[in-house]
C-alpha positions as CSV (number, residue, x, y, z in Angstrom):
1,X,-0.1,-0.2,-0.2
2,X,2.6,2.1,0.7
3,X,4.4,1.7,-2.8
4,X,1.6,2.5,-4.6
5,X,1.0,5.4,-3.0
6,X,4.6,7.0,-3.6
7,X,3.9,5.2,-7.3
8,X,1.4,7.6,-7.6
9,X,2.9,10.8,-5.7
10,X,6.0,10.3,-8.2
11,X,3.2,10.1,-11.2
12,X,1.6,13.4,-10.3
13,X,4.8,14.5,-9.9
14,X,6.0,13.8,-13.6
15,X,2.9,14.9,-14.8
16,X,2.5,18.6,-13.2
17,X,6.3,19.0,-14.4
18,X,4.9,18.1,-17.9
19,X,2.0,20.0,-17.8
20,X,4.8,23.3,-16.7
21,X,7.2,22.4,-19.6
22,X,4.3,22.5,-22.5
23,X,2.8,26.1,-20.6
24,X,5.9,27.1,-20.8
25,X,6.5,26.0,-24.9
26,X,3.1,27.7,-25.7
27,X,3.4,30.8,-24.1
28,X,3.0,33.7,-25.6
29,X,7.6,34.5,-26.3
30,X,7.8,31.9,-27.9
31,X,5.1,32.1,-31.0
32,X,6.9,34.1,-32.9
33,X,9.0,31.6,-35.4
34,X,8.8,30.3,-39.0
35,X,5.9,27.8,-39.8
36,X,5.6,25.1,-42.8
37,X,2.8,23.2,-43.7
38,X,2.2,20.3,-46.7
39,X,-0.6,18.5,-47.8
40,X,-1.9,16.9,-50.6
41,X,-3.4,20.4,-51.7
42,X,-0.3,22.0,-51.5
43,X,2.6,23.9,-49.3
44,X,2.6,27.0,-47.2
45,X,5.1,28.9,-44.7
46,X,4.2,31.1,-42.3
47,X,6.7,33.5,-40.8
48,X,5.7,35.1,-36.9
49,X,7.4,38.1,-36.5
50,X,8.4,40.0,-32.5
51,X,6.7,43.0,-34.0
52,X,3.0,41.0,-34.5
53,X,3.5,41.0,-38.3
54,X,3.2,37.9,-40.8
55,X,4.2,36.9,-44.1
56,X,2.0,33.8,-45.9
57,X,2.9,32.5,-48.9
58,X,1.0,29.3,-50.2
59,X,1.7,27.6,-53.4
60,X,-1.0,25.4,-54.4
61,X,-1.1,22.3,-56.7
62,X,-1.7,23.3,-60.3
63,X,-1.5,26.8,-59.2
64,X,1.4,28.8,-61.4
65,X,2.4,31.5,-58.8
66,X,2.3,30.9,-55.2
67,X,-0.2,33.3,-53.1
68,X,2.0,36.0,-51.0
69,X,0.4,38.2,-48.2
70,X,1.1,40.6,-45.1
71,X,-0.9,41.0,-41.9
72,X,-0.5,40.9,-38.0
73,X,-1.2,38.4,-35.2
74,X,-2.5,39.6,-32.3
75,X,-3.4,37.1,-28.8
76,X,-6.7,36.2,-27.8
77,X,-5.6,34.6,-24.3
78,X,-5.2,31.3,-24.2
79,X,-7.5,27.9,-23.0
80,X,-5.9,25.0,-21.7
81,X,-2.3,24.4,-23.5
82,X,-3.0,26.9,-26.7
83,X,-2.8,30.4,-27.1
84,X,-5.2,31.9,-28.8
85,X,-4.3,33.7,-32.1
86,X,-6.2,36.0,-34.9
87,X,-4.2,36.3,-38.3
88,X,-5.5,39.3,-40.5
89,X,-5.9,38.9,-43.0
90,X,-5.1,34.7,-43.9
91,X,-5.3,32.8,-47.0
92,X,-7.5,30.1,-46.6
93,X,-5.8,26.6,-46.5
94,X,-8.7,23.8,-46.2
95,X,-11.1,22.2,-48.6
96,X,-13.7,24.9,-49.0
97,X,-12.5,28.1,-49.1
98,X,-8.4,27.3,-50.5
99,X,-7.1,30.0,-52.2
100,X,-10.0,32.6,-51.3
101,X,-8.3,35.7,-48.6
102,X,-10.6,36.2,-45.4
103,X,-10.1,39.2,-43.1
104,X,-9.9,37.3,-40.2
105,X,-8.6,33.9,-39.4
106,X,-8.8,32.2,-35.9
107,X,-6.2,29.9,-35.0
108,X,-4.5,28.5,-32.2
109,X,-0.3,27.6,-31.2
110,X,0.4,24.9,-28.9
111,X,1.1,21.3,-28.4
112,X,0.2,19.0,-31.5
113,X,-0.6,15.7,-30.7
114,X,2.7,14.1,-30.0
115,X,4.6,16.2,-33.1
116,X,5.7,18.9,-30.9
117,X,4.4,23.4,-31.3
118,X,2.2,24.0,-34.2
119,X,-0.1,26.4,-35.3
120,X,-3.9,24.9,-36.0
121,X,-5.4,26.9,-38.4
122,X,-7.6,23.8,-39.8
123,X,-8.7,21.2,-37.5
124,X,-11.0,19.3,-39.4
125,X,-8.6,19.0,-42.7
126,X,-5.7,18.7,-40.3
127,X,-3.9,21.8,-41.6
128,X,-1.3,22.3,-39.1
129,X,2.1,24.8,-39.6
130,X,4.4,23.3,-37.4
131,X,7.8,25.3,-36.4
């Protein structure tokens, strides 16, 4: 019984340390950087600068030239381990409005299912920018 109690305590401590590390990695200061995404639709790069500006370049399969836009990004709080981001404007990568520029895109930055940190722009189509 005593061994089980210590095992539970050690496990809880390890989980606490792991969550603390994830929270630290997903802090606002860690968001800026260069990200890339690839899929059956093509490829894209997203460079978030520390001054809250960004450059997005998207190259769709079958397109003659890449689309390139400049914009601004802001944070809108967090939900558990993720930082909520807003990108203005944004070129949609998902299947329904692919290649269309929208004025505002809500995204999240944080841990992406055992693959490191990323920015999820379309969870339904599994489109994630990875650092």
